[in-house]
N, C-alpha and C positions, 0 to 999 in steps of 0.2 A: 514496412514494419521494421522498427528498430529493436534489436535484441542486445541485451547486455549479458555477456557471458560471465562476468564477474559478480558473484553473489553480493559482495560488499557494496558494489556500485548499485545493485538493485535495492539494497536496504536504503541507500541514500535517496534513490528515486522514489521509493515508497514513502519515505519521510516527506518529500516534496509533494507527492500525490496526496498525502494526508492533509497538508495545508491547502492544496488545491481543492480537495473534496469538501473542505469546510466552507468554501465560498458559496454564495447564493447561486443557484443554477443559472440565473439570467446573466451572471457575470462570467460564466465559464466559456461560452462561445466567443471566439475571437479574443481570448484572454492573452493579451500581448504585452501588457506592462510589466509583468513579472512581480508585481507587488500586490499582496492581498489587501483586503479592506482594513485589516488590522495593522498594515504596514510591514508585514513579513515578506521578505524576498523569497520568491519561489522560482526554482529553476526546472520547470517542466512545461512542455507545450500541452495544449488541449488534446492534440492527437495522441501524444504519448500517454497522457493521463487516461484517455478513453481506452487505450490498449490495456493499461493496467486494470481499469474498471472491468473490462471483459474477462481478464484473467482471474480477477478476484471473484467475479460472479460465478466462475466455474468451480469454485471451492464448495465444499460441504458447508452447511449452516454454521457449525461450530468453528471451523477455520475462518469463515468469513467474519464471524464475530471477533475472533482473535485479531485478525488484520485490522478491523475497524477500531477496536479498543487500543491496539498498539500504535497504529500509524495516524489515525484521526484524533483519538482522545489523548494519545501520548502516554499510555500506561506502560510502566516498566514491568519486568517479570514479577516483582512482588505484588504490585497492584492488580495485575492480570490474574495472578494466582488467587488473590482474595476474591476477585469478581467471579471467577470460574469455579471456586472451591476446589482447587487442585494444589499440588505442591509447587513451589517456585521453580523447581527443576522441570516439572511437567509443563509449566507455563512457558519457560524458555524454549523447551523442545517444540511446543506447539507453534511458537513464533517462527522458529527455524524451519519447521516442516511447511508452514504456510508460505514462506518466502521461496523455498525450494519448489513447491507445487506451482507457484506463480511463474517461476522461471521455466519449469518444464512445459507449462502451457504455452508460454511465449515461444519457446524453441520449437514445439510441435507445430504451432501455427506457421512458423517460418518455413519448416520443412515441407508441410502439406501443400 
């Protein structure tokens, strides 16, 4: 299991995971080209993406929605705030909390 200790790097990985997650399920296994069907270059392996999937699945439903809207749909804090009917500051905090929780899950799995 790969663990990124740098939260900034994890944000980049989650951005790549979002592009990976948009692909058709049949194309995910043995995903080796690094290019999505839309031509976007993705720098994540299937194994790493599945690790992130498991970490995201451990989140509560609201934080899962935040992760999906932010990293799969590409919502920024403003659009996320509108979608969730919260302040922009709360939306930014939810994104940050989600990423920290994903990181904590990955670290816990490594230590266990």
